[in-house]
All heavy atoms as an XYZ file, in Angstrom:
681
protein
N       0.816     -1.205      0.000
C       0.000      0.000      0.000
C       0.852      1.258      0.000
O       0.420      2.297     -0.489
C      -0.951     -0.005      1.185
C      -2.025     -1.099      1.162
C      -2.857     -1.055      2.425
C      -2.892     -1.013     -0.055
N       2.040      1.153      0.525
C       2.929      2.306      0.544
C       3.304      2.718     -0.883
O       3.365      3.908     -1.195
C       4.188      1.972      1.329
C       5.006      3.126      1.737
S       6.170      2.452      2.953
C       7.277      3.772      3.086
N       3.511      1.740     -1.756
C       3.848      2.043     -3.147
C       2.700      2.766     -3.837
O       2.925      3.656     -4.658
C       4.189      0.751     -3.889
N       1.485      2.413     -3.503
C       0.324      3.080     -4.092
C       0.279      4.532     -3.646
O      -0.001      5.426     -4.454
C      -0.966      2.316     -3.756
C      -0.965      0.983     -4.504
C      -2.207      3.134     -4.081
C      -2.008      0.015     -4.076
N       0.564      4.774     -2.384
C       0.609      6.145     -1.883
C       1.672      6.972     -2.603
O       1.553      8.193     -2.707
C       0.870      6.151     -0.381
C      -0.291      5.618      0.430
C       0.024      5.503      1.915
O       1.080      5.997      2.365
O      -0.800      4.908      2.621
N       2.691      6.295     -3.138
C       3.759      6.969     -3.867
C       3.493      6.976     -5.381
O       4.394      7.226     -6.171
C       5.106      6.295     -3.562
C       5.547      6.378     -2.107
C       6.779      5.522     -1.866
C       5.799      7.827     -1.708
N       2.257      6.683     -5.766
C       1.820      6.696     -7.174
C       2.557      5.692     -8.052
O       2.883      5.967     -9.200
C       1.947      8.102     -7.766
O       1.109      8.991     -7.079
N       2.791      4.506     -7.527
C       3.432      3.445     -8.300
C       2.340      2.666     -9.040
O       1.613      1.877     -8.444
C       4.230      2.530     -7.366
C       5.100      1.573     -8.081
N       4.656      0.350     -8.512
C       6.401      1.676     -8.462
C       5.639     -0.276     -9.125
N       6.705      0.507     -9.103
N       2.228      2.894    -10.340
C       1.114      2.340    -11.114
C       1.138      0.811    -11.196
O       0.084      0.178    -11.256
C       1.071      2.944    -12.514
O       2.244      2.636    -13.233
N       2.315      0.202    -11.181
C       2.388     -1.261    -11.229
C       1.800     -1.862     -9.953
O       1.124     -2.898     -9.996
C       3.834     -1.718    -11.421
C       3.988     -3.202    -11.663
C       3.462     -3.678    -13.020
O       3.294     -2.871    -13.943
O       3.221     -4.891    -13.146
N       2.020     -1.223     -8.819
C       1.434     -1.683     -7.561
C      -0.087     -1.579     -7.612
O      -0.801     -2.469     -7.135
C       1.981     -0.884     -6.388
N      -0.582     -0.512     -8.218
C      -2.036     -0.341     -8.365
C      -2.609     -1.451     -9.235
O      -3.656     -2.035     -8.921
C      -2.337      1.019     -8.984
C      -1.956      2.170     -8.113
S      -2.053      3.717     -9.039
C      -1.285      4.827     -7.888
N      -1.924     -1.723    -10.331
C      -2.346     -2.789    -11.242
C      -2.370     -4.136    -10.515
O      -3.331     -4.898    -10.620
C      -1.399     -2.843    -12.447
C      -1.589     -4.031    -13.337
C      -2.662     -4.096    -14.219
C      -0.691     -5.090    -13.319
C      -2.841     -5.195    -15.052
C      -0.857     -6.187    -14.144
C      -1.936     -6.232    -15.006
O      -2.108     -7.319    -15.821
N      -1.322     -4.428     -9.772
C      -1.240     -5.704     -9.052
C      -2.324     -5.824     -7.984
O      -2.899     -6.894     -7.794
C       0.144     -5.881     -8.430
C       1.207     -6.139     -9.461
O       0.932     -6.641    -10.551
N       2.433     -5.772     -9.150
N      -2.619     -4.731     -7.308
C      -3.665     -4.767     -6.285
C      -5.040     -4.943     -6.931
O      -5.883     -5.674     -6.405
C      -3.610     -3.514     -5.422
C      -4.418     -3.562     -4.135
C      -4.090     -4.790     -3.285
C      -4.200     -2.292     -3.332
N      -5.262     -4.303     -8.065
C      -6.523     -4.499     -8.793
C      -6.687     -5.962     -9.181
O      -7.767     -6.543     -9.025
C      -6.563     -3.614    -10.034
N      -5.606     -6.545     -9.664
C      -5.634     -7.960    -10.044
C      -5.935     -8.835     -8.830
O      -6.724     -9.779     -8.910
C      -4.290     -8.357    -10.674
C      -4.265     -9.773    -11.157
C      -4.826    -10.118    -12.380
C      -3.676    -10.776    -10.407
C      -4.799    -11.423    -12.839
C      -3.651    -12.087    -10.849
C      -4.211    -12.400    -12.068
O      -4.187    -13.700    -12.507
N      -5.343     -8.519     -7.698
C      -5.597     -9.242     -6.450
C      -7.088     -9.189     -6.096
O      -7.703    -10.205     -5.770
C      -4.752     -8.652     -5.322
C      -5.141     -9.140     -3.949
C      -4.696    -10.362     -3.475
C      -5.969     -8.371     -3.126
C      -5.071    -10.818     -2.212
C      -6.338     -8.818     -1.873
C      -5.887    -10.044     -1.425
O      -6.266    -10.491     -0.186
N      -7.669     -7.988     -6.158
C      -9.088     -7.861     -5.829
C      -9.972     -8.582     -6.850
O     -11.030     -9.085     -6.498
C      -9.493     -6.394     -5.709
C      -9.120     -5.811     -4.370
C      -8.162     -4.822     -4.255
C      -9.728     -6.271     -3.203
C      -7.818     -4.297     -3.011
C      -9.397     -5.759     -1.962
C      -8.444     -4.773     -1.872
O      -8.111     -4.268     -0.635
N      -9.512     -8.659     -8.072
C     -10.278     -9.358     -9.109
C     -10.243    -10.874     -8.879
O     -11.280    -11.533     -8.874
C      -9.691     -9.027    -10.482
C     -10.286     -9.806    -11.623
C      -9.553     -9.491    -12.916
C      -9.989    -10.419    -14.017
N      -9.178    -10.234    -15.221
N      -9.062    -11.418     -8.672
C      -8.880    -12.880     -8.629
C      -9.074    -13.463     -7.228
O      -9.768    -14.470     -7.066
C      -7.473    -13.255     -9.159
C      -7.299    -12.784    -10.607
C      -7.218    -14.748     -9.034
C      -8.281    -13.389    -11.593
N      -8.488    -12.861     -6.231
C      -8.476    -13.440     -4.881
C      -9.703    -13.018     -4.074
O     -10.461    -13.855     -3.592
C      -7.183    -13.047     -4.120
C      -5.932    -13.412     -4.920
C      -7.182    -13.670     -2.717
C      -5.768    -14.888     -5.217
N      -9.890    -11.726     -3.912
C     -10.983    -11.226     -3.075
C     -12.326    -11.171     -3.796
O     -13.367    -11.148     -3.147
C     -10.641     -9.826     -2.546
C      -9.470     -9.782     -1.606
C      -9.770    -10.419     -0.265
O     -10.927    -10.371      0.194
O      -8.832    -10.972      0.328
N     -12.278    -11.091     -5.131
C     -13.492    -10.967     -5.952
C     -14.332     -9.767     -5.509
O     -15.528     -9.840     -5.362
C     -14.291    -12.250     -5.955
C     -13.476    -13.426     -6.480
C     -14.284    -14.645     -6.708
C     -13.482    -15.850     -7.098
N     -12.320    -15.715     -7.890
N     -13.628     -8.656     -5.311
C     -14.250     -7.406     -4.884
C     -14.198     -6.432     -6.061
O     -13.192     -5.760     -6.293
C     -13.509     -6.848     -3.676
C     -14.173     -5.605     -3.087
O     -14.839     -4.860     -3.831
O     -13.999     -5.383     -1.872
N     -15.297     -6.363     -6.812
C     -15.345     -5.566     -8.035
C     -15.089     -4.084     -7.759
O     -14.351     -3.434     -8.507
C     -16.695     -5.745     -8.725
C     -16.823     -4.924     -9.979
C     -16.213     -5.339    -11.154
C     -17.537     -3.728     -9.983
C     -16.304     -4.579    -12.302
C     -17.635     -2.963    -11.129
C     -17.016     -3.391    -12.284
O     -17.108     -2.634    -13.412
N     -15.654     -3.547     -6.716
C     -15.478     -2.128     -6.408
C     -14.024     -1.759     -6.174
O     -13.539     -0.741     -6.681
N     -13.319     -2.565     -5.408
C     -11.906     -2.294     -5.144
C     -11.070     -2.530     -6.401
O     -10.108     -1.799     -6.661
C     -11.402     -3.157     -3.991
C     -12.042     -2.814     -2.659
S     -11.744     -1.106     -2.133
C     -10.051     -1.228     -1.595
N     -11.433     -3.534     -7.199
C     -10.736     -3.785     -8.455
C     -10.812     -2.545     -9.344
O      -9.804     -2.068     -9.851
C     -11.345     -4.984     -9.171
C     -10.725     -5.268    -10.530
S     -11.761     -6.316    -11.580
C     -12.994     -5.130    -12.130
N     -12.021     -2.021     -9.508
C     -12.216     -0.836    -10.345
C     -11.404      0.336     -9.805
O     -10.749      1.056    -10.563
C     -13.717     -0.472    -10.444
C     -13.910      0.909    -11.049
C     -14.468     -1.513    -11.253
N     -11.423      0.522     -8.501
C     -10.698      1.636     -7.874
C      -9.227      1.627     -8.275
O      -8.681      2.659     -8.697
C     -10.828      1.546     -6.351
C     -10.001      2.562     -5.609
C     -10.099      2.368     -4.100
C      -9.184      3.331     -3.372
N      -9.305      3.192     -1.912
N      -8.586      0.470     -8.162
C      -7.151      0.413     -8.423
C      -6.826      0.379     -9.913
O      -5.810      0.939    -10.334
C      -6.507     -0.733     -7.645
C      -6.474     -0.397     -6.181
C      -7.329     -1.018     -5.284
C      -5.628      0.598     -5.696
C      -7.334     -0.674     -3.936
C      -5.633      0.950     -4.361
C      -6.480      0.315     -3.487
O      -6.477      0.669     -2.160
N      -7.680     -0.234    -10.740
C      -7.458     -0.142    -12.186
C      -7.573      1.311    -12.644
O      -6.781      1.785    -13.446
C      -8.435     -1.014    -12.978
C      -8.015     -2.456    -13.127
C      -8.950     -3.480    -13.049
C      -6.690     -2.804    -13.372
C      -8.577     -4.804    -13.193
C      -6.304     -4.128    -13.513
C      -7.255     -5.128    -13.431
O      -6.883     -6.433    -13.577
N      -8.562      2.029    -12.123
C      -8.725      3.436    -12.492
C      -7.511      4.264    -12.089
O      -7.043      5.115    -12.855
C      -9.976      4.021    -11.837
C     -11.278      3.808    -12.572
C     -12.445      4.270    -11.709
C     -11.276      4.541    -13.896
N      -7.012      4.032    -10.902
C      -5.831      4.769    -10.452
C      -4.661      4.517    -11.397
O      -3.943      5.450    -11.782
C      -5.464      4.364     -9.024
C      -6.453      4.842     -7.973
S      -6.121      4.161     -6.332
C      -4.676      5.098     -5.865
N      -4.474      3.269    -11.790
C      -3.368      2.920    -12.686
C      -3.579      3.491    -14.086
O      -2.640      4.003    -14.704
C      -3.204      1.401    -12.744
N      -4.816      3.435    -14.586
C      -5.109      3.983    -15.917
C      -4.834      5.483    -15.935
O      -4.262      5.999    -16.905
C      -6.565      3.677    -16.326
C      -6.734      2.190    -16.613
C      -6.973      4.505    -17.547
C      -8.183      1.746    -16.746
N      -5.206      6.176    -14.889
C      -4.971      7.626    -14.830
C      -3.489      7.965    -14.818
O      -3.102      9.081    -15.162
C      -5.687      8.226    -13.627
C      -7.198      8.235    -13.821
C      -7.940      8.735    -12.613
C      -9.440      8.655    -12.863
N     -10.224      9.049    -11.700
N      -2.648      6.994    -14.474
C      -1.197      7.175    -14.533
C      -0.619      6.549    -15.799
O       0.581      6.318    -15.904
C      -0.538      6.573    -13.286
C      -0.866      7.281    -11.972
C      -0.301      6.507    -10.796
C      -0.327      8.706    -11.990
N      -1.487      6.263    -16.774
C      -1.097      5.732    -18.098
C      -0.469      4.338    -18.036
O       0.410      4.015    -18.822
C      -0.154      6.698    -18.815
O      -0.752      7.960    -18.957
N      -0.921      3.510    -17.118
C      -0.407      2.145    -17.006
C      -1.026      1.285    -18.112
O      -2.212      0.968    -18.082
C      -0.725      1.570    -15.621
C      -0.058      0.272    -15.368
N      -0.651     -0.930    -15.640
C       1.181     -0.002    -14.888
C       0.181     -1.908    -15.320
N       1.299     -1.368    -14.862
N      -0.217      0.926    -19.088
C      -0.715      0.260    -20.295
C      -1.305     -1.120    -20.025
O      -2.278     -1.503    -20.661
C       0.377      0.194    -21.353
C       0.708      1.566    -21.894
C       1.773      1.527    -22.947
C       2.073      2.951    -23.389
N       3.133      2.991    -24.377
N      -0.736     -1.873    -19.102
C      -1.306     -3.196    -18.810
C      -2.697     -3.094    -18.189
O      -3.546     -3.949    -18.418
C      -0.379     -4.005    -17.910
C       0.785     -4.591    -18.667
O       0.720     -4.767    -19.880
N       1.864     -4.882    -17.964
N      -2.929     -2.061    -17.411
C      -4.273     -1.855    -16.856
C      -5.267     -1.560    -17.972
O      -6.385     -2.077    -17.980
C      -4.277     -0.703    -15.851
O      -3.527     -1.039    -14.725
N      -4.845     -0.732    -18.904
C      -5.708     -0.412    -20.041
C      -6.002     -1.666    -20.854
O      -7.152     -1.938    -21.199
C      -5.064      0.688    -20.907
C      -4.980      1.993    -20.103
C      -5.821      0.872    -22.216
C      -4.108      3.060    -20.724
N      -4.963     -2.449    -21.126
C      -5.147     -3.687    -21.896
C      -6.044     -4.674    -21.157
O      -6.915     -5.296    -21.753
C      -3.794     -4.345    -22.180
C      -2.978     -3.627    -23.209
C      -1.639     -4.318    -23.405
C      -0.742     -3.505    -24.304
N       0.582     -4.128    -24.429
N      -5.838     -4.818    -19.865
C      -6.646     -5.744    -19.075
C      -8.112     -5.337    -19.096
O      -9.000     -6.168    -19.304
C      -6.139     -5.821    -17.625
O      -4.804     -6.315    -17.632
C      -7.015     -6.717    -16.768
N      -8.365     -4.059    -18.886
C      -9.758     -3.583    -18.883
C     -10.384     -3.706    -20.267
O     -11.570     -4.014    -20.394
C      -9.818     -2.147    -18.388
S      -9.443     -2.015    -16.617
N      -9.579     -3.499    -21.301
C     -10.072     -3.654    -22.672
C     -10.362     -5.118    -22.971
O     -11.448     -5.461    -23.449
C      -9.036     -3.118    -23.678
O      -8.784     -1.743    -23.390
C      -9.541     -3.245    -25.101
N      -9.406     -5.978    -22.673
C      -9.559     -7.406    -22.976
C     -10.676     -8.066    -22.179
O     -11.276     -9.036    -22.640
C      -8.243     -8.142    -22.728
C      -7.172     -7.749    -23.721
O      -7.456     -7.219    -24.790
N      -5.930     -7.987    -23.358
N     -10.947     -7.564    -20.983
C     -12.004     -8.139    -20.146
C     -13.332     -7.398    -20.269
O     -14.263     -7.667    -19.535
C     -11.559     -8.174    -18.687
C     -10.491     -9.205    -18.469
O     -10.745    -10.388    -18.593
N      -9.284     -8.764    -18.177
N     -13.371     -6.441    -21.190
C     -14.591     -5.696    -21.504
C     -15.216     -5.057    -20.268
O     -16.403     -5.228    -19.995
C     -15.600     -6.586    -22.233
C     -16.661     -5.780    -22.932
O     -16.435     -4.620    -23.267
N     -17.811     -6.372    -23.150
N     -14.406     -4.295    -19.536
C     -14.916     -3.581    -18.366
C     -15.530     -2.234    -18.735
O     -15.653     -1.348    -17.916
C     -13.809     -3.359    -17.334
C     -13.302     -4.634    -16.697
C     -11.971     -4.775    -16.380
C     -14.166     -5.686    -16.430
C     -11.498     -5.940    -15.795
C     -13.704     -6.849    -15.849
C     -12.370     -6.969    -15.538
O     -11.910     -8.106    -14.968
N     -15.953     -2.080    -19.991
C     -16.478     -0.801    -20.451
C     -17.875     -0.523    -19.940
O     -18.373      0.585    -20.082
C     -16.460     -0.719    -21.972
C     -15.093     -0.943    -22.535
C     -14.889     -1.842    -23.548
C     -14.010     -0.242    -22.029
C     -13.625     -2.056    -24.049
C     -12.747     -0.452    -22.529
C     -12.548     -1.362    -23.550
N     -18.539     -1.511    -19.357
C     -19.844     -1.233    -18.763
C     -19.677     -0.362    -17.529
O     -20.624      0.231    -17.052
C     -20.616     -2.505    -18.435
C     -19.847     -3.512    -17.609
C     -19.783     -3.409    -16.226
C     -19.188     -4.570    -18.224
C     -19.082     -4.314    -15.472
C     -18.484     -5.488    -17.466
C     -18.430     -5.358    -16.102
O     -17.731     -6.266    -15.373
N     -18.451     -0.256    -17.031
C     -18.161      0.697    -15.959
C     -17.742      1.998    -16.638
O     -16.676      2.089    -17.246
C     -17.046      0.173    -15.060
C     -16.817      1.092    -13.876
O     -16.314      2.211    -14.102
O     -17.160      0.699    -12.749
N     -18.598      3.012    -16.557
C     -18.349      4.259    -17.283
C     -17.066      4.956    -16.851
O     -16.437      5.625    -17.668
C     -19.537      5.207    -17.148
C     -20.684      4.777    -18.030
O     -20.475      4.192    -19.096
N     -21.899      5.048    -17.600
N     -16.660      4.815    -15.604
C     -15.419      5.459    -15.168
C     -14.222      4.861    -15.893
O     -13.334      5.576    -16.342
C     -15.235      5.323    -13.659
C     -16.125      6.228    -12.838
C     -15.806      6.108    -11.364
O     -16.326      5.187    -10.732
O     -15.023      6.944    -10.876
N     -14.199      3.534    -16.010
C     -13.106      2.876    -16.724
C     -13.154      3.263    -18.201
O     -12.140      3.616    -18.800
C     -13.165      1.347    -16.541
C     -12.747      0.985    -15.114
C     -12.274      0.648    -17.553
C     -12.820     -0.485    -14.793
N     -14.334      3.186    -18.786
C     -14.487      3.529    -20.204
C     -13.991      4.946    -20.472
O     -13.209      5.176    -21.391
C     -15.949      3.386    -20.609
C     -16.231      3.702    -22.051
C     -17.701      3.487    -22.359
C     -18.029      3.828    -23.788
N     -19.447      3.591    -24.093
N     -14.420      5.901    -19.651
C     -14.022      7.294    -19.856
C     -12.530      7.513    -19.633
O     -11.903      8.301    -20.336
C     -14.849      8.218    -18.960
C     -16.304      8.244    -19.365
O     -16.651      7.965    -20.515
N     -17.175      8.572    -18.422
N     -11.950      6.818    -18.674
C     -10.512      6.952    -18.423
C      -9.702      6.429    -19.602
O      -8.695      7.025    -19.990
C     -10.126      6.214    -17.141
N     -10.152      5.319    -20.199
C      -9.438      4.765    -21.357
C      -9.611      5.675    -22.568
O      -8.654      5.915    -23.307
C      -9.905      3.328    -21.646
C      -9.473      2.408    -20.496
C      -9.329      2.828    -22.968
C     -10.015      1.009    -20.576
N     -10.806      6.189    -22.778
C     -11.021      7.121    -23.886
C     -10.127      8.353    -23.717
O      -9.500      8.816    -24.674
C     -12.509      7.517    -23.993
C     -13.330      6.322    -24.481
C     -12.695      8.713    -24.918
C     -14.831      6.525    -24.415
N     -10.044      8.871    -22.495
C      -9.191     10.029    -22.231
C      -7.733      9.692    -22.510
O      -7.022     10.470    -23.152
C      -9.359     10.496    -20.785
C      -8.538     11.714    -20.466
C      -8.738     12.173    -19.034
C      -7.855     13.399    -18.802
N      -7.773     13.763    -17.415
N      -7.276      8.532    -22.050
C      -5.891      8.131    -22.298
C      -5.628      8.060    -23.798
O      -4.631      8.572    -24.290
C      -5.589      6.770    -21.658
C      -4.239      6.243    -22.071
C      -3.091      6.660    -21.412
C      -4.109      5.367    -23.143
C      -1.843      6.215    -21.806
C      -2.859      4.914    -23.544
C      -1.735      5.340    -22.871
O      -0.494      4.907    -23.278
N      -6.540      7.441    -24.542
C      -6.347      7.289    -25.982
C      -6.357      8.634    -26.700
O      -5.631      8.811    -27.675
C      -7.406      6.361    -26.573
C      -7.129      4.916    -26.238
O      -5.997      4.523    -26.041
N      -8.170      4.122    -26.162
N      -7.155      9.574    -26.233
C      -7.176     10.885    -26.880
C      -5.894     11.672    -26.580
O      -5.464     12.476    -27.392
C      -8.411     11.689    -26.453
O      -8.326     12.043    -25.091
N      -5.293     11.411    -25.426
C      -4.053     12.100    -25.054
C      -2.815     11.425    -25.633
O      -1.751     12.027    -25.689
C      -3.930     12.180    -23.534
C      -4.971     13.084    -22.901
C      -4.983     13.024    -21.389
O      -4.234     12.201    -20.800
O      -5.742     13.801    -20.782
N      -2.956     10.163    -26.031
C      -1.834      9.382    -26.574
C      -2.260      8.717    -27.880
O      -2.315      7.485    -27.952
C      -1.391      8.316    -25.571
C      -1.006      8.864    -24.247
N      -1.917      9.072    -23.227
C       0.192      9.291    -23.775
C      -1.292      9.579    -22.185
N      -0.018      9.723    -22.487
N      -2.546      9.496    -28.918
C      -3.100      8.905    -30.144
C      -2.166      7.922    -30.841
O      -2.632      6.974    -31.459
C      -3.375     10.120    -31.033
C      -2.561     11.214    -30.469
C      -2.393     10.923    -29.011
N      -0.867      8.074    -30.716
C       0.046      7.164    -31.399
C       0.097      5.792    -30.749
O       0.460      4.810    -31.379
C       1.449      7.760    -31.438
O       1.934      7.932    -30.119
N      -0.292      5.701    -29.467
C      -0.224      4.410    -28.779
C      -1.548      3.659    -28.799
O      -1.631      2.536    -28.349
C       0.221      4.604    -27.328
O      -0.741      5.336    -26.619
N      -2.593      4.289    -29.324
C      -3.883      3.613    -29.353
C      -4.168      3.077    -30.747
O      -3.847      3.714    -31.736
C      -5.012      4.571    -28.931
O      -5.090      5.643    -29.829
N      -4.732      1.902    -30.812
C      -5.076      1.329    -32.109
C      -6.514      1.688    -32.452
O      -7.325      1.957    -31.591
C      -4.913     -0.189    -32.065
O      -5.876     -0.754    -31.218
N      -6.814      1.653    -33.724
C      -8.182      2.004    -34.146
C      -9.185      0.971    -33.636
O     -10.309      1.308    -33.303
C      -8.242      2.119    -35.657
O      -7.866      0.905    -36.259
N      -8.775     -0.287    -33.547
C      -9.710     -1.302    -33.055
C     -10.002     -1.100    -31.573
O     -11.122     -1.308    -31.123
C      -9.142     -2.707    -33.292
O      -7.934     -2.883    -32.603
N      -9.011     -0.660    -30.814
C      -9.228     -0.389    -29.390
C     -10.198      0.770    -29.239
O     -11.133      0.709    -28.463
C      -7.912     -0.053    -28.694
C      -8.012      0.386    -27.226
C      -8.608     -0.732    -26.387
C      -6.643      0.758    -26.706
N      -9.997      1.823    -30.005
C     -10.873      2.984    -29.905
C     -12.311      2.620    -30.278
O     -13.242      3.026    -29.613
C     -10.381      4.129    -30.808
C      -9.175      4.841    -30.253
S      -9.457      5.583    -28.649
C     -10.586      6.892    -29.102
N     -12.485      1.837    -31.328
C     -13.856      1.483    -31.728
C     -14.497      0.589    -30.692
O     -15.688      0.683    -30.424
C     -13.847      0.806    -33.097
O     -13.154     -0.417    -33.039
N     -13.709     -0.256    -30.050
C     -14.237     -1.126    -28.997
C     -14.658     -0.308    -27.790
O     -15.714     -0.525    -27.211
C     -13.164     -2.142    -28.606
S     -13.670     -3.285    -27.316
N     -13.851      0.656    -27.412
C     -14.125      1.458    -26.217
C     -15.311      2.381    -26.444
O     -16.139      2.561    -25.575
C     -12.876      2.287    -25.830
C     -13.208      3.280    -24.724
C     -11.763      1.367    -25.383
N     -15.422      2.970    -27.624
C     -16.446      3.970    -27.864
C     -17.795      3.373    -28.190
O     -18.770      4.097    -28.243
C     -16.000      4.920    -28.967
C     -14.827      5.768    -28.499
C     -14.296      6.672    -29.577
O     -14.474      6.427    -30.757
N     -13.637      7.738    -29.150
N     -17.898      2.077    -28.368
C     -19.191      1.493    -28.687
C     -20.027      1.272    -27.452
O     -19.638      1.402    -26.359
C     -19.007      0.175    -29.428
O     -18.273     -0.736    -28.637
């Protein structure tokens, strides 16, 4: 948790994964994936995209924002998937 307080995005990603797989706590999973996405953590973005977490508007909007700020790193298929 100390790493998260220091804005370490990989720690946020790992904690989100923990809440997803071990605790099965969707709210906490979303919290930590969002924190990591806001710090441009690419694996968090890929995980949320691949697992279709777009029904959560906060995740969807964070990924859309990331893609608009980093157009060279986003693929057209990712953008069409997120915006649908």
